[in-house]
N, CA, C and O atoms as a MOPAC input file, in Angstrom:
PM7 MOZYME 1SCF
protein

 N      0.78500 1    -1.17000 1    -0.22000 1
 C     -0.10100 1     0.02600 1    -0.07200 1
 C      0.84300 1     1.35100 1     0.12800 1
 O      1.69600 1     1.43900 1     1.01100 1
 N      0.57200 1     2.28800 1    -0.76600 1
 C      1.62200 1     3.33100 1    -0.88500 1
 C      1.19600 1     4.20600 1     0.36500 1
 O      0.11900 1     4.06300 1     0.94300 1
 N      2.14300 1     5.10700 1     0.70600 1
 C      2.06400 1     5.94000 1     1.83700 1
 C      1.10500 1     6.82800 1     1.62100 1
 O      0.70800 1     7.06700 1     0.48000 1
 N      0.58500 1     7.46600 1     2.77200 1
 C     -0.29500 1     8.37100 1     2.79500 1
 C      0.15400 1     9.80300 1     2.39700 1
 O      0.86500 1    10.41500 1     3.19400 1
 N     -0.18400 1    10.34800 1     1.29400 1
 C      0.61100 1    11.53300 1     0.48200 1
 C     -0.03200 1    12.79500 1     1.21700 1
 O      0.62200 1    13.82200 1     1.03500 1
 N     -1.11100 1    12.93600 1     1.96700 1
 C     -1.55200 1    14.07800 1     3.07300 1
 C     -0.53300 1    14.66300 1     3.55100 1
 O     -0.64300 1    15.87400 1     3.35700 1
 N      0.49600 1    14.37300 1     4.13200 1
 C      1.47300 1    15.07900 1     5.07800 1
 C      2.39500 1    15.79600 1     3.91600 1
 O      2.82800 1    16.94700 1     3.95600 1
 N      2.57400 1    14.88300 1     2.93400 1
 C      3.86300 1    15.64900 1     2.10600 1
 C      3.00400 1    16.89800 1     1.27100 1
 O      3.57900 1    17.94900 1     0.99100 1
 N      1.48900 1    16.64100 1     0.89100 1
 C      1.11000 1    17.92200 1     0.00900 1
 C      0.87000 1    19.02800 1     1.44200 1
 O      1.02900 1    20.21900 1     1.17800 1
 N      0.60300 1    18.77500 1     2.50700 1
 C      0.76700 1    19.85300 1     3.34000 1
 C      1.80300 1    20.63200 1     3.52400 1
 O      1.76400 1    21.82600 1     3.82300 1
 N      3.01600 1    19.78100 1     3.29700 1
 C      4.38000 1    20.39000 1     3.62400 1
 C      4.59200 1    21.31400 1     1.98800 1
 O      5.48000 1    22.16000 1     1.87400 1
 N      3.82400 1    21.04200 1     1.06700 1
 C      4.07800 1    21.20300 1    -0.14300 1
 C      5.27500 1    20.54500 1    -0.82000 1
 O      6.19600 1    20.19800 1    -0.08100 1
 N      5.38200 1    20.32500 1    -2.15000 1
 C      6.23200 1    19.50800 1    -2.82500 1
 C      7.56100 1    20.53800 1    -3.41300 1
 O      7.47600 1    21.74000 1    -3.66500 1
 N      8.62600 1    19.77200 1    -3.52000 1
 C      9.92900 1    20.41200 1    -4.14200 1
 C     10.17600 1    19.34900 1    -5.44500 1
 O      9.87400 1    18.17800 1    -5.67300 1
 N     10.85500 1    20.36100 1    -6.12600 1
 C     11.25700 1    19.52000 1    -7.33300 1
 C     12.60700 1    18.57100 1    -7.40300 1
 O     12.77800 1    17.70800 1    -8.26400 1
 N     13.33100 1    18.81500 1    -6.57700 1
 C     14.48800 1    17.85700 1    -6.06000 1
 C     13.66600 1    16.54700 1    -5.39400 1
 O     13.99800 1    15.44000 1    -5.82000 1
 N     12.96100 1    16.59200 1    -4.71200 1
 C     12.11700 1    15.56600 1    -4.25300 1
 C     11.58600 1    14.53100 1    -5.67300 1
 O     11.77900 1    13.35600 1    -5.98400 1
 N     10.86800 1    15.63600 1    -6.26000 1
 C     10.07300 1    14.74800 1    -7.15200 1
 C     11.22200 1    14.37500 1    -8.14400 1
 O     11.09000 1    13.25300 1    -8.63300 1
 N     12.22400 1    15.01900 1    -8.50700 1
 C     13.11900 1    14.78200 1    -9.57900 1
 C     14.03000 1    13.36100 1    -9.10500 1
 O     14.48600 1    12.61100 1    -9.96700 1
 N     14.24600 1    13.07700 1    -7.47100 1
 C     14.87100 1    11.83400 1    -7.27400 1
 C     13.79700 1    10.65900 1    -7.10000 1
 O     14.26400 1     9.52100 1    -7.06100 1
 N     12.65000 1    10.78100 1    -7.01000 1
 C     11.74600 1     9.61900 1    -7.04600 1
 C     11.36900 1     9.24800 1    -8.57000 1
 O     11.00000 1     8.13200 1    -8.93600 1
 N     11.54000 1    10.48400 1    -9.46800 1
 C     11.21500 1    10.16000 1   -10.63400 1
 C     12.84300 1     9.41800 1   -11.53600 1
 O     12.84000 1     8.84800 1   -12.62700 1
 N     13.83200 1     9.63200 1   -10.81500 1
 C     14.84300 1     9.01600 1   -11.10800 1
 C     14.82600 1     7.34700 1   -10.88300 1
 O     14.97700 1     6.44800 1   -11.71000 1
 N     14.54400 1     7.28500 1    -9.20500 1
 C     14.37100 1     6.05100 1    -8.69000 1
 C     13.38500 1     5.27200 1    -9.60000 1
 O     13.69300 1     4.16500 1   -10.04200 1
 N     12.18500 1     5.86700 1    -9.87600 1
 C     11.08800 1     4.93200 1   -10.62900 1
 C     12.02000 1     4.31500 1   -12.04600 1
 O     12.05900 1     3.13600 1   -12.40000 1
 N     12.70800 1     5.44700 1   -12.68300 1
 C     13.40400 1     4.83100 1   -13.74000 1
 C     14.58900 1     3.85700 1   -13.65900 1
 O     15.07600 1     3.26200 1   -14.62100 1
 N     14.94700 1     3.78400 1   -12.50300 1
 C     16.22700 1     2.93300 1   -12.27100 1
 C     15.25500 1     1.44400 1   -11.98200 1
 O     15.50200 1     0.45100 1   -12.66600 1
 N     14.35400 1     1.41300 1   -11.11400 1
 C     13.67500 1     0.37100 1   -10.84900 1
 C     13.01200 1    -0.50500 1   -12.36700 1
 O     12.70000 1    -1.69200 1   -12.46000 1
 N     12.97400 1     0.22900 1   -13.08300 1
 C     12.12800 1    -0.33700 1   -14.43500 1
 C     13.32600 1    -0.18800 1   -15.40600 1
 O     13.04500 1     0.39100 1   -16.45600 1
 N     14.59600 1    -0.59500 1   -15.25800 1
 C     15.53700 1    -0.54500 1   -16.17300 1
 C     15.66400 1    -1.71100 1   -16.63600 1
 O     16.51300 1    -1.89300 1   -17.50900 1
 N     14.94500 1    -2.68000 1   -16.22100 1
 C     15.09900 1    -4.32400 1   -17.23900 1
 C     13.99300 1    -4.31600 1   -18.08000 1
 O     13.68300 1    -5.36100 1   -18.65200 1
 N     13.38500 1    -3.35200 1   -18.23400 1
 C     11.98700 1    -3.37600 1   -19.25800 1
 C     12.67500 1    -3.40800 1   -20.53500 1
 O     13.81700 1    -3.04400 1   -20.81400 1
 N     11.52300 1    -4.04500 1   -21.44600 1
 C     12.14100 1    -3.90800 1   -23.12900 1
 C     11.15700 1    -3.03000 1   -23.52300 1
 O      9.99000 1    -3.01200 1   -23.13200 1
 N     11.77300 1    -2.19100 1   -24.44100 1
 C     10.95300 1    -0.99100 1   -25.16900 1
 C      9.94200 1    -1.82300 1   -26.22900 1
 O     10.16500 1    -2.98300 1   -26.57300 1
 N      9.14800 1    -1.27500 1   -26.54500 1
 C      7.91400 1    -1.42500 1   -27.41400 1
 C      8.49300 1    -1.55500 1   -28.70100 1
 O      9.41500 1    -0.77800 1   -28.94800 1
 N      8.08600 1    -2.53600 1   -29.76100 1
 C      8.58000 1    -2.71300 1   -30.81700 1
 C      7.77000 1    -1.97700 1   -31.94100 1
 O      6.63300 1    -1.74000 1   -31.53300 1
 N      7.98200 1    -1.53900 1   -33.21400 1
 C      7.51600 1    -0.87000 1   -34.04000 1
 C      6.94200 1    -1.40700 1   -34.98000 1
 O      6.69300 1    -0.75300 1   -35.99300 1
 N      6.52500 1    -3.00100 1   -34.84300 1
 C      6.54100 1    -3.65500 1   -36.13700 1
 C      5.25500 1    -4.34600 1   -35.62000 1
 O      5.05400 1    -5.45400 1   -36.11800 1
 N      4.43900 1    -3.95300 1   -34.81000 1
 C      3.20700 1    -4.96400 1   -34.33700 1
 C      1.67300 1    -4.15600 1   -34.80000 1
 O      1.74500 1    -2.98100 1   -35.16100 1
 N      0.76800 1    -4.62200 1   -34.77600 1
 C     -0.68600 1    -4.08500 1   -35.07100 1
 C     -0.96200 1    -3.13300 1   -34.15000 1
 O     -2.07000 1    -2.67300 1   -34.42700 1
 N     -0.48200 1    -2.58000 1   -33.13900 1
 C     -0.71800 1    -1.64900 1   -32.53300 1
 C      0.03200 1    -0.31800 1   -33.25600 1
 O     -0.56800 1     0.75600 1   -33.30200 1
 N      1.12400 1    -0.44100 1   -33.70600 1
 C      1.85700 1     0.34500 1   -34.56600 1
 C      1.39500 1     0.98600 1   -35.70200 1
 O      1.44400 1     2.14500 1   -36.11300 1
 N      0.74100 1    -0.48700 1   -36.27400 1
 C      0.19900 1    -0.25200 1   -37.66800 1
 C     -1.45600 1     0.72600 1   -37.62800 1
 O     -1.86800 1     1.41700 1   -38.56000 1
 N     -2.04900 1     0.54900 1   -36.50200 1
 C     -3.00600 1     1.06800 1   -35.99200 1
 C     -2.70400 1     2.52800 1   -35.96700 1
 O     -3.24700 1     3.28100 1   -36.77500 1
 N     -1.94800 1     2.91400 1   -35.16600 1
 C     -1.37900 1     4.12900 1   -34.84600 1
 C     -1.16700 1     4.78900 1   -36.15900 1
 O     -1.60600 1     5.93100 1   -36.29400 1
 N     -0.57300 1     4.23700 1   -37.10300 1
 C      0.01500 1     4.69200 1   -38.41900 1
 C     -1.31700 1     5.16500 1   -39.27000 1
 O     -1.36400 1     6.23100 1   -39.88300 1
 N     -2.41700 1     4.18200 1   -39.20900 1
 C     -3.63000 1     4.36900 1   -39.78800 1
 C     -4.29000 1     5.42600 1   -39.32200 1
 O     -4.68800 1     6.32000 1   -40.06900 1
 N     -4.49300 1     5.42200 1   -37.84900 1
 C     -5.11500 1     6.47500 1   -37.31100 1
 C     -4.47500 1     8.06200 1   -37.71600 1
 O     -5.04000 1     9.09900 1   -38.06400 1
 N     -3.12400 1     7.73200 1   -37.50600 1
 C     -2.48000 1     9.33600 1   -37.95000 1
 C     -2.54800 1     9.73300 1   -39.33500 1
 O     -2.54900 1    10.91400 1   -39.68000 1
 N     -2.60500 1     8.76900 1   -40.12100 1
 C     -2.77800 1     9.19000 1   -41.58500 1
 C     -4.59800 1     9.78900 1   -41.78700 1
 O     -4.92900 1    10.75400 1   -42.47600 1
 N     -5.44900 1     8.98900 1   -41.05900 1
 C     -6.85500 1     9.50400 1   -41.34100 1
 C     -6.97300 1    10.95000 1   -40.81700 1
 O     -7.58500 1    11.81000 1   -41.45100 1
 N     -6.43300 1    11.16300 1   -39.76600 1
 C     -6.58800 1    12.54000 1   -39.14900 1
 C     -5.88400 1    13.36200 1   -40.22100 1
 O     -6.44600 1    14.32100 1   -40.75100 1
 N     -4.58300 1    12.95800 1   -40.55100 1
 C     -3.82800 1    13.81800 1   -41.82000 1
 C     -4.91100 1    14.27500 1   -42.80800 1
 O     -5.12000 1    15.46300 1   -43.05300 1
 N     -5.57400 1    13.27300 1   -43.35000 1
 C     -6.55700 1    13.18600 1   -44.74000 1
 C     -7.63600 1    14.09500 1   -44.22100 1
 O     -7.90600 1    15.11400 1   -44.85600 1
 N     -8.20300 1    13.82900 1   -43.23000 1
 C     -9.31800 1    14.93900 1   -42.73700 1
 C     -8.90700 1    16.33800 1   -42.53800 1
 O     -9.74300 1    17.20800 1   -42.78300 1
 N     -7.69300 1    16.68700 1   -42.11400 1
 C     -7.35100 1    18.00400 1   -42.13500 1
 C     -6.83300 1    18.75700 1   -43.23500 1
 O     -6.54600 1    19.95400 1   -43.22800 1
 N     -6.71000 1    17.68200 1   -44.48500 1
 C     -6.30900 1    18.03200 1   -45.90700 1
 C     -7.72200 1    18.19600 1   -46.45100 1
 O     -7.85100 1    19.00700 1   -47.36800 1
 N     -8.77100 1    17.56400 1   -46.03200 1
 C     -9.79100 1    17.50500 1   -46.77100 1
 C    -10.71400 1    19.02700 1   -46.32600 1
 O    -11.57700 1    19.51800 1   -47.05400 1
 N    -10.39700 1    19.44700 1   -45.32300 1
 C    -10.78600 1    20.59000 1   -44.57700 1
 C    -10.27100 1    21.83200 1   -45.12400 1
 O    -10.80600 1    22.86700 1   -45.52000 1
 N     -8.88400 1    21.35800 1   -45.01200 1
 C     -7.89500 1    22.74300 1   -45.66400 1
 C     -8.53600 1    22.93400 1   -47.45100 1
 O     -8.70900 1    24.04700 1   -47.94800 1
 N     -8.71900 1    22.05600 1   -47.95200 1
 C     -9.01300 1    22.19900 1   -49.35600 1
 C    -10.52800 1    22.65800 1   -49.45300 1
 O    -10.79500 1    23.58000 1   -50.22500 1
 N    -11.45400 1    22.10700 1   -48.76600 1
 C    -13.00900 1    22.82400 1   -48.64600 1
 C    -12.69200 1    24.36200 1   -48.22000 1
 O    -13.20700 1    25.21400 1   -48.94500 1
 N    -12.09300 1    24.70600 1   -47.38800 1
 C    -11.68700 1    25.98200 1   -47.11800 1
 C    -11.26100 1    27.16400 1   -48.12300 1
 O    -11.68500 1    28.31900 1   -48.16500 1
 N    -10.15000 1    26.43000 1   -49.03800 1
 C     -9.69600 1    26.94800 1   -49.83300 1
 C    -10.68900 1    27.23200 1   -51.24000 1
 O    -10.89900 1    28.25100 1   -51.89900 1
 N    -11.08700 1    26.09200 1   -51.33100 1
 C    -12.57200 1    26.34500 1   -52.66200 1
 C    -13.52900 1    27.20200 1   -52.31800 1
 O    -14.13900 1    27.81000 1   -53.19600 1
 N    -13.84600 1    27.40600 1   -50.79400 1
 C    -14.74700 1    28.37500 1   -50.37900 1
 C    -14.32000 1    29.70700 1   -50.52900 1
 O    -15.13300 1    30.52100 1   -50.96800 1
 N    -13.15100 1    30.07500 1   -50.23100 1
 C    -12.52700 1    31.30800 1   -50.47100 1
 C    -12.10900 1    31.59100 1   -51.93400 1
 O    -11.97200 1    32.77600 1   -52.23800 1
 N    -11.92100 1    30.77800 1   -52.74600 1
 C    -11.83300 1    31.18500 1   -54.14200 1
 C    -13.56900 1    31.39200 1   -54.52900 1
 O    -13.97800 1    32.37200 1   -55.15100 1
 N    -14.25800 1    30.53300 1   -54.14700 1
 C    -15.77100 1    30.94400 1   -54.87500 1
 C    -16.02500 1    32.22900 1   -54.55400 1
 O    -16.47500 1    32.95800 1   -55.43800 1
 N    -15.73600 1    32.86400 1   -52.95600 1
 C    -16.27200 1    34.01600 1   -52.64800 1
 C    -15.68000 1    35.04900 1   -53.30900 1
 O    -16.39600 1    36.05000 1   -53.34400 1
 N    -14.53700 1    35.16500 1   -53.89100 1
 C    -13.88700 1    36.34400 1   -54.80800 1
 C    -14.16500 1    36.20400 1   -56.37800 1
 O    -13.92700 1    37.08800 1   -57.20100 1
 N    -14.76000 1    34.83100 1   -56.67900 1
 C    -14.54600 1    34.42900 1   -57.84600 1
 C    -15.63700 1    35.34400 1   -58.70900 1
 O    -16.53600 1    35.96400 1   -58.14100 1
 N    -15.45900 1    35.35100 1   -60.05200 1
 C    -16.78000 1    36.27700 1   -60.80100 1
 C    -17.96600 1    35.66100 1   -60.74500 1
 O    -18.09400 1    34.44400 1   -60.60600 1
 N    -19.06900 1    36.63300 1   -60.87100 1
 C    -20.59700 1    36.02500 1   -60.53300 1
 C    -20.95800 1    34.66300 1   -61.19500 1
 O    -21.61700 1    33.82300 1   -60.58300 1
 N    -20.45400 1    34.44700 1   -62.60800 1
 C    -20.79700 1    33.28100 1   -63.26200 1
 C    -20.55800 1    32.02500 1   -62.69600 1
 O    -21.37100 1    31.11200 1   -62.55800 1
 N    -19.08600 1    32.05800 1   -62.30100 1
 C    -18.80500 1    31.04500 1   -61.85500 1
 C    -19.60000 1    30.84100 1   -60.31300 1
 O    -20.12100 1    29.74000 1   -60.13600 1
 N    -19.67700 1    31.58300 1   -59.50700 1
 C    -20.22700 1    31.60300 1   -58.05700 1
 C    -21.57300 1    31.25300 1   -58.35100 1
 O    -22.12700 1    30.64800 1   -57.43200 1
 N    -22.41600 1    31.50500 1   -59.59700 1
 C    -23.61200 1    31.01400 1   -59.68200 1
 C    -23.78100 1    29.71700 1   -60.07400 1
 O    -24.87700 1    29.22500 1   -59.80500 1
 N    -22.80800 1    28.89000 1   -60.76400 1
 C    -22.77200 1    27.56000 1   -61.05100 1
 C    -22.61200 1    26.73700 1   -59.82000 1
 O    -23.02400 1    25.57900 1   -59.89500 1
 N    -22.00900 1    27.19500 1   -58.54200 1
 C    -21.46100 1    26.38400 1   -57.39000 1
 C    -22.54700 1    26.88100 1   -56.21200 1
 O    -22.64300 1    26.31000 1   -55.12600 1
 N    -23.35200 1    28.04400 1   -56.61100 1
 C    -24.17000 1    28.40200 1   -55.63100 1
 C    -25.23800 1    27.55300 1   -55.19600 1
 O    -25.68900 1    27.64100 1   -54.05400 1
 N    -25.77500 1    26.53400 1   -56.24900 1
 C    -26.70500 1    25.69800 1   -55.68400 1
 C    -26.43800 1    24.37700 1   -55.51400 1
 O    -27.19500 1    23.42900 1   -55.72200 1
 N    -25.16100 1    24.37000 1   -55.07000 1
 C    -24.61800 1    23.12100 1   -54.44300 1
 C    -24.54000 1    22.95800 1   -53.16300 1
 O    -24.39500 1    21.83400 1   -52.68300 1
 N    -24.64000 1    24.25100 1   -52.28600 1
 C    -24.37500 1    23.94100 1   -51.08100 1
 C    -23.02800 1    24.23500 1   -50.54600 1
 O    -22.26100 1    24.81000 1   -51.31900 1
 N    -22.63100 1    23.96100 1   -49.43800 1
 C    -21.37300 1    24.19000 1   -48.68300 1
 C    -20.53400 1    23.03700 1   -48.66700 1
 O    -19.32800 1    23.21300 1   -48.49000 1
 N    -21.01300 1    21.80400 1   -48.83500 1
 C    -20.03400 1    20.49900 1   -48.83700 1
 C    -19.81000 1    19.99200 1   -50.29200 1
 O    -19.00500 1    19.07500 1   -50.45500 1
 N    -20.46800 1    20.52400 1   -51.36900 1
 C    -20.21000 1    19.50000 1   -52.52300 1
 C    -19.50100 1    20.23500 1   -53.69700 1
 O    -19.62300 1    19.87200 1   -54.86700 1
 N    -18.65600 1    21.43500 1   -53.24400 1
 C    -18.17100 1    22.11000 1   -54.41000 1
 C    -16.74800 1    21.38800 1   -55.01100 1
 O    -16.31000 1    21.50700 1   -56.15600 1
 N    -16.20200 1    20.65800 1   -53.96900 1
 C    -14.87900 1    19.91700 1   -54.32600 1
 C    -15.29300 1    18.58100 1   -55.08300 1
 O    -14.36700 1    18.07200 1   -55.71400 1
 N    -16.41100 1    17.97600 1   -55.13300 1
 C    -16.97000 1    17.04200 1   -55.98900 1
 C    -17.12200 1    17.38500 1   -57.52800 1
 O    -16.96200 1    16.54600 1   -58.41400 1
 N    -17.42100 1    18.59600 1   -57.73000 1
 C    -17.75400 1    19.14200 1   -58.98600 1
 C    -16.74700 1    19.97800 1   -59.58800 1
 O    -16.80900 1    20.12300 1   -60.80900 1
 N    -15.68000 1    20.64500 1   -58.84000 1
 C    -14.60100 1    21.09600 1   -59.44200 1
 C    -13.67300 1    20.36300 1   -60.48500 1
 O    -13.22400 1    19.22000 1   -60.39800 1
 N    -13.52100 1    21.13700 1   -61.33000 1
 C    -12.71900 1    20.82800 1   -62.50200 1
 C    -11.30500 1    20.34300 1   -62.05100 1
 O    -10.79000 1    20.95600 1   -61.11500 1
 N    -10.63500 1    19.32100 1   -62.61100 1
 C     -9.25200 1    19.09700 1   -62.34800 1
 C     -8.59100 1    20.25300 1   -63.16800 1
 O     -8.86000 1    20.73300 1   -64.26900 1
 N     -7.53300 1    20.55200 1   -62.14400 1
 C     -6.74200 1    21.54500 1   -62.80900 1
 C     -6.18000 1    21.10000 1   -64.19400 1
 O     -5.89500 1    19.92900 1   -64.44500 1
 N     -6.05000 1    22.09000 1   -65.03200 1
 C     -5.38900 1    22.16900 1   -66.70600 1
 C     -4.01600 1    22.21100 1   -66.61000 1
 O     -3.54400 1    23.20600 1   -66.06000 1
 N     -3.20100 1    21.29100 1   -67.05300 1
 C     -1.78800 1    21.54400 1   -67.25600 1
 C     -1.39800 1    22.86100 1   -68.10900 1
 O     -0.39600 1    23.55700 1   -67.95100 1
 N     -2.32500 1    23.01300 1   -68.95300 1
 C     -1.78400 1    24.24500 1   -69.99700 1
 C     -1.95100 1    25.51300 1   -69.09600 1
 O     -1.18700 1    26.47700 1   -69.12500 1
 N     -2.92300 1    25.40100 1   -68.38500 1
 C     -3.30100 1    26.58500 1   -67.68600 1
 C     -2.07600 1    27.13600 1   -66.52600 1
 O     -1.58000 1    28.24100 1   -66.30600 1
 N     -1.86600 1    25.65100 1   -65.87800 1
 C     -0.60100 1    25.84800 1   -64.88600 1
 C      0.60800 1    26.22400 1   -65.50600 1
 O      1.55800 1    26.73700 1   -64.91600 1
 N      0.54000 1    25.88900 1   -67.02300 1
 C      1.73100 1    26.14500 1   -67.21800 1
 C      3.05900 1    25.22400 1   -67.54300 1
 O      4.14400 1    25.51400 1   -68.04900 1
 N      2.45400 1    23.86000 1   -66.98400 1
 C      3.44400 1    22.64700 1   -66.84300 1
 C      2.71500 1    21.77400 1   -67.66800 1
 O      1.60900 1    22.02100 1   -68.14700 1
 N      3.54900 1    20.45800 1   -67.86000 1
 C      2.51500 1    19.25800 1   -68.20900 1
 C      3.02200 1    18.17800 1   -67.17800 1
 O      4.10900 1    18.09600 1   -66.60800 1
 N      1.98500 1    17.43100 1   -67.11700 1
 C      2.06600 1    16.46500 1   -66.11000 1
 C      3.17900 1    15.31700 1   -66.57000 1
 O      3.49400 1    15.06400 1   -67.73300 1
 N      3.64500 1    14.74800 1   -65.48300 1
 C      5.05000 1    13.78900 1   -65.66600 1
 C      4.77900 1    12.30200 1   -65.51300 1
 O      5.58900 1    11.37700 1   -65.44700 1
 N      3.10800 1    12.28300 1   -65.46200 1
 C      2.66800 1    10.69400 1   -65.35000 1
 C      2.60200 1    10.12400 1   -66.84800 1
 O      2.29400 1     8.94900 1   -67.04800 1

């Protein structure tokens, strides 16, 4: 059973005491083996990270499209006005390499 922390809390804590306890805890666990990066947990972590990254990229793209449509000429805005706020990206044309000034490398 751990000691009662109340007397220590009443005295206040100090960084040297906390540092000493942390060092002892690390030394007591020196024989543990670090986790490997090749298991199912690591694969799941990578998938979750990529999913969050894709969601962020989608949000940034939608914000960019919205900002472009706000400043676009009236005929362009009329085309996308009826679609609502979540569908312009599905109906946006692919970038034209001739307009961008380069040709695709694929």
